[in-house]
KETOR-221323 format. One record per residue: residue number from 1; x, y, z of N, C-alpha, C in turn; residue in one letter. Coordinates in steps of 0.1 Angstrom, whole numbers, padded with zeros to 4 digits. Atoms other than C-alpha are relative to their C-alpha. Layout:
# KETOR-221323
+-----+-------+-------+-------+-------+-------+-------+-------+-------+-------+----+
|   i |   n.x |   n.y |   n.z |  ca.x |  ca.y |  ca.z |   c.x |   c.y |   c.z | aa |
+-----+-------+-------+-------+-------+-------+-------+-------+-------+-------+----+
| NUM |     X |     Y |     Z |     X |     Y |     Z |     X |     Y |     Z |  A |
...
+-----+-------+-------+-------+-------+-------+-------+-------+-------+-------+----+
END
This chain:
# KETOR-221323
+-----+-------+-------+-------+-------+-------+-------+-------+-------+-------+----+
|   i |   n.x |   n.y |   n.z |  ca.x |  ca.y |  ca.z |   c.x |   c.y |   c.z | aa |
+-----+-------+-------+-------+-------+-------+-------+-------+-------+-------+----+
|   1 |  0014 |  0004 |  0011 |  1463 |  1266 |  0270 | -0006 |  0013 |  0001 |  M |
|   2 |  0002 | -0010 |  0003 |  1456 |  1301 |  0276 |  0008 |  0007 | -0011 |  V |
|   3 | -0012 | -0002 |  0011 |  1490 |  1309 |  0257 | -0004 | -0003 | -0013 |  R |
|   4 |  0002 |  0005 |  0009 |  1480 |  1286 |  0231 | -0017 |  0005 | -0011 |  I |
|   5 |  0010 | -0005 |  0004 |  1447 |  1300 |  0226 | -0001 |  0017 | -0003 |  G |
|   6 | -0003 | -0011 |  0004 |  1454 |  1332 |  0222 |  0011 |  0004 | -0011 |  G |
|   7 | -0007 |  0003 |  0015 |  1478 |  1323 |  0192 | -0009 | -0002 | -0009 |  G |
|   8 |  0006 |  0001 |  0012 |  1451 |  1313 |  0174 | -0012 |  0014 |  0002 |  V |
|   9 |  0012 | -0010 | -0003 |  1421 |  1337 |  0187 |  0005 |  0016 |  0009 |  Y |
|  10 | -0002 | -0013 | -0006 |  1434 |  1374 |  0195 | -0005 |  0008 |  0009 |  P |
|  11 |  0011 | -0009 | -0007 |  1407 |  1387 |  0211 |  0004 | -0013 |  0017 |  V |
|  12 | -0002 |  0006 | -0009 |  1418 |  1360 |  0241 |  0015 |  0004 |  0004 |  I |
|  13 | -0009 | -0006 | -0002 |  1446 |  1377 |  0262 |  0008 | -0005 |  0010 |  K |
|  14 | -0009 |  0008 | -0010 |  1470 |  1362 |  0284 | -0005 |  0011 |  0014 |  E |
|  15 | -0003 | -0010 | -0008 |  1471 |  1392 |  0310 | -0012 | -0006 |  0008 |  P |
|  16 |  0012 | -0002 | -0004 |  1431 |  1389 |  0315 | -0002 | -0014 |  0010 |  D |
|  17 |  0002 |  0012 | -0007 |  1436 |  1354 |  0334 |  0011 | -0003 |  0008 |  Y |
|  18 | -0011 | -0001 | -0009 |  1466 |  1362 |  0356 | -0009 |  0011 |  0010 |  L |
|  19 |  0004 | -0007 | -0014 |  1466 |  1377 |  0392 |  0011 |  0000 |  0003 |  V |
|  20 | -0014 | -0003 | -0004 |  1497 |  1397 |  0399 |  0012 | -0008 | -0010 |  N |
|  21 | -0006 |  0003 |  0006 |  1510 |  1377 |  0372 |  0002 | -0016 |  0000 |  G |
|  22 | -0003 |  0020 | -0002 |  1504 |  1339 |  0382 | -0019 | -0001 | -0006 |  E |
|  23 |  0014 |  0004 |  0006 |  1474 |  1320 |  0370 | -0005 | -0009 |  0017 |  F |
|  24 |  0003 |  0000 | -0015 |  1453 |  1315 |  0402 | -0014 | -0009 |  0003 |  R |
|  25 |  0012 |  0009 |  0005 |  1424 |  1287 |  0407 | -0007 |  0000 |  0013 |  V |
|  26 |  0002 |  0006 | -0014 |  1420 |  1294 |  0446 | -0011 |  0014 |  0000 |  D |
|  27 |  0008 | -0015 | -0004 |  1398 |  1327 |  0460 |  0004 |  0009 | -0004 |  K |
|  28 | -0002 | -0007 |  0007 |  1418 |  1347 |  0441 |  0003 |  0002 | -0014 |  G |
|  29 |  0001 |  0005 |  0016 |  1410 |  1336 |  0407 | -0002 |  0012 | -0008 |  V |
|  30 |  0009 | -0011 |  0012 |  1406 |  1361 |  0378 | -0014 | -0004 | -0002 |  S |
|  31 |  0015 |  0002 |  0006 |  1367 |  1368 |  0369 |  0001 | -0006 | -0014 |  P |
|  32 | -0003 |  0002 |  0014 |  1381 |  1360 |  0332 |  0001 | -0017 |  0003 |  K |
|  33 | -0004 |  0014 | -0001 |  1397 |  1324 |  0345 | -0014 | -0008 |  0009 |  M |
|  34 |  0009 |  0006 | -0007 |  1367 |  1317 |  0368 | -0013 | -0006 | -0012 |  L |
|  35 |  0011 |  0002 |  0010 |  1342 |  1320 |  0336 |  0006 | -0009 | -0012 |  N |
|  36 | -0008 |  0006 |  0009 |  1365 |  1302 |  0314 | -0001 | -0014 | -0001 |  C |
|  37 |  0001 |  0013 |  0004 |  1354 |  1269 |  0298 |  0007 | -0012 |  0006 |  L |
|  38 | -0012 |  0010 | -0004 |  1387 |  1249 |  0309 | -0001 | -0001 |  0014 |  M |
|  39 | -0002 |  0000 | -0014 |  1385 |  1261 |  0345 | -0014 | -0010 |  0003 |  Y |
|  40 |  0017 |  0005 | -0005 |  1348 |  1249 |  0346 |  0001 | -0016 |  0000 |  K |
|  41 | -0001 |  0009 |  0003 |  1354 |  1217 |  0332 |  0009 | -0011 |  0007 |  L |
|  42 | -0012 |  0007 | -0008 |  1387 |  1208 |  0352 | -0007 | -0004 |  0012 |  C |
|  43 |  0001 |  0001 | -0015 |  1369 |  1216 |  0385 | -0017 | -0004 |  0001 |  Y |
|  44 |  0018 |  0002 | -0007 |  1330 |  1209 |  0382 | -0003 | -0014 |  0004 |  Y |
|  45 |  0004 |  0005 | -0012 |  1317 |  1188 |  0408 |  0017 | -0006 |  0011 |  R |
|  46 | -0014 | -0002 | -0014 |  1356 |  1190 |  0425 | -0005 |  0001 |  0015 |  F |
|  47 | -0003 | -0004 | -0014 |  1343 |  1211 |  0453 | -0012 | -0013 |  0009 |  G |
|  48 |  0009 |  0012 | -0010 |  1318 |  1176 |  0466 |  0013 | -0009 |  0001 |  E |
|  49 | -0015 |  0009 | -0001 |  1358 |  1160 |  0465 |  0006 |  0006 |  0012 |  L |
|  50 | -0009 | -0006 | -0007 |  1374 |  1154 |  0497 |  0013 | -0005 | -0009 |  V |
|  51 | -0015 |  0002 |  0006 |  1411 |  1150 |  0483 |  0011 | -0006 |  0009 |  T |
|  52 | -0013 |  0002 | -0009 |  1431 |  1148 |  0513 | -0007 |  0002 |  0018 |  E |
|  53 |  0006 |  0003 | -0011 |  1424 |  1142 |  0552 |  0002 |  0014 |  0005 |  Y |
|  54 | -0002 | -0012 | -0008 |  1417 |  1172 |  0571 | -0002 |  0016 | -0008 |  G |
|  55 |  0000 | -0009 |  0007 |  1414 |  1193 |  0545 | -0016 |  0006 | -0007 |  K |
|  56 |  0013 | -0001 |  0001 |  1384 |  1212 |  0532 | -0006 | -0008 | -0015 |  P |
|  57 |  0007 |  0009 |  0010 |  1360 |  1200 |  0502 |  0004 |  0006 | -0014 |  K |
|  58 | -0006 | -0009 |  0011 |  1376 |  1212 |  0467 |  0012 |  0003 |  0000 |  G |
|  59 | -0013 | -0001 | -0003 |  1411 |  1212 |  0479 |  0009 | -0006 | -0012 |  Y |
|  60 | -0011 |  0004 |  0012 |  1435 |  1211 |  0446 |  0012 | -0011 |  0009 |  D |
|  61 | -0013 |  0006 | -0006 |  1465 |  1187 |  0461 |  0013 |  0008 | -0007 |  R |
|  62 | -0009 | -0004 |  0013 |  1485 |  1197 |  0428 |  0003 |  0010 |  0001 |  A |
|  63 |  0004 | -0015 |  0000 |  1481 |  1234 |  0439 |  0005 |  0007 |  0010 |  R |
|  64 | -0002 | -0005 | -0013 |  1479 |  1234 |  0473 | -0008 |  0010 |  0004 |  G |
|  65 |  0011 | -0007 |  0001 |  1448 |  1255 |  0473 | -0015 | -0007 |  0000 |  V |
|  66 |  0012 |  0004 | -0005 |  1413 |  1254 |  0481 | -0009 |  0003 | -0014 |  E |
|  67 |  0002 | -0009 |  0011 |  1394 |  1261 |  0446 | -0009 |  0010 |  0000 |  I |
|  68 |  0011 | -0009 | -0002 |  1374 |  1290 |  0441 | -0011 |  0001 | -0004 |  G |
|  69 |  0016 |  0005 |  0003 |  1345 |  1283 |  0429 | -0007 | -0019 |  0002 |  N |
|  70 |  0003 |  0020 | -0003 |  1329 |  1243 |  0445 | -0014 |  0002 | -0006 |  K |
|  71 |  0011 |  0006 |  0006 |  1295 |  1251 |  0424 | -0001 |  0004 | -0014 |  D |
|  72 |  0003 | -0005 |  0019 |  1301 |  1251 |  0386 | -0012 | -0006 |  0000 |  I |
|  73 |  0010 |  0006 |  0008 |  1269 |  1247 |  0370 |  0009 |  0002 | -0017 |  K |
|  74 |  0001 |  0003 |  0014 |  1270 |  1233 |  0330 | -0009 |  0002 | -0003 |  L |
|  75 |  0012 |  0000 |  0004 |  1247 |  1246 |  0309 | -0002 | -0009 | -0014 |  E |
|  76 |  0003 |  0008 |  0016 |  1254 |  1228 |  0271 |  0010 | -0013 |  0001 |  H |
|  77 | -0002 |  0010 | -0005 |  1274 |  1202 |  0284 |  0000 | -0006 |  0015 |  L |
|  78 | -0001 |  0007 | -0008 |  1277 |  1172 |  0306 |  0006 | -0014 |  0000 |  E |
|  79 | -0009 |  0013 |  0002 |  1298 |  1145 |  0319 | -0005 | -0013 |  0001 |  E |
|  80 |  0004 |  0014 |  0007 |  1297 |  1113 |  0305 |  0014 | -0011 |  0007 |  A |
|  81 | -0003 |  0013 | -0006 |  1326 |  1096 |  0323 |  0013 |  0010 |  0008 |  Y |
|  82 | -0011 | -0004 | -0010 |  1353 |  1107 |  0350 |  0010 | -0016 |  0003 |  T |
|  83 | -0004 |  0010 | -0012 |  1382 |  1084 |  0363 | -0001 | -0002 |  0012 |  T |
|  84 |  0003 |  0000 | -0015 |  1385 |  1072 |  0396 |  0007 |  0009 |  0009 |  S |
|  85 | -0006 | -0008 | -0001 |  1413 |  1094 |  0398 | -0001 |  0016 |  0000 |  N |
|  86 |  0001 | -0012 |  0006 |  1401 |  1124 |  0378 |  0006 |  0004 | -0006 |  W |
|  87 | -0016 | -0005 |  0009 |  1433 |  1122 |  0357 | -0013 |  0006 | -0014 |  I |
|  88 |  0005 | -0005 |  0014 |  1408 |  1118 |  0325 | -0017 |  0000 |  0004 |  V |
|  89 |  0013 | -0009 | -0002 |  1372 |  1139 |  0323 | -0004 |  0000 | -0016 |  R |
|  90 |  0005 | -0003 |  0014 |  1350 |  1135 |  0292 | -0012 |  0002 |  0004 |  I |
|  91 |  0007 | -0004 | -0001 |  1323 |  1152 |  0284 | -0009 | -0001 | -0015 |  Y |
|  92 |  0006 |  0000 |  0015 |  1293 |  1155 |  0258 | -0012 |  0010 |  0001 |  R |
|  93 |  0012 | -0015 |  0001 |  1270 |  1183 |  0243 | -0012 | -0009 |  0006 |  V |
|  94 |  0012 |  0006 | -0002 |  1236 |  1177 |  0260 | -0009 |  0005 | -0010 |  K |
|  95 |  0008 | -0006 |  0010 |  1208 |  1178 |  0237 | -0008 |  0013 |  0002 |  P |
|  96 |  0009 | -0009 | -0002 |  1187 |  1206 |  0229 | -0010 |  0002 |  0006 |  P |
|  97 |  0013 | -0001 | -0009 |  1159 |  1216 |  0251 | -0009 |  0008 | -0014 |  T |
|  98 |  0010 | -0008 |  0009 |  1127 |  1227 |  0230 | -0007 |  0011 |  0010 |  N |
+-----+-------+-------+-------+-------+-------+-------+-------+-------+-------+----+
END
């Protein structure tokens, strides 16, 4: 996704999202990735979830790591729907505050 975005918007630089040549989502996540909307929407409320017995909340089974930020706050978007297995997640734009 980062590479695709960088192909369209030159300001997006893939190396900014890497740590030692890897995309990380655990405690070693890059600051740029941690602040990325994609990361925030993927892991919003994930830190509340126990995915595997004996593992901490926020454990990403696919990557075998505990996510780096378990307390993601969304300012302009809100969760509209998430499937029971968290495969599909839909968000909507919050109404403006006066």
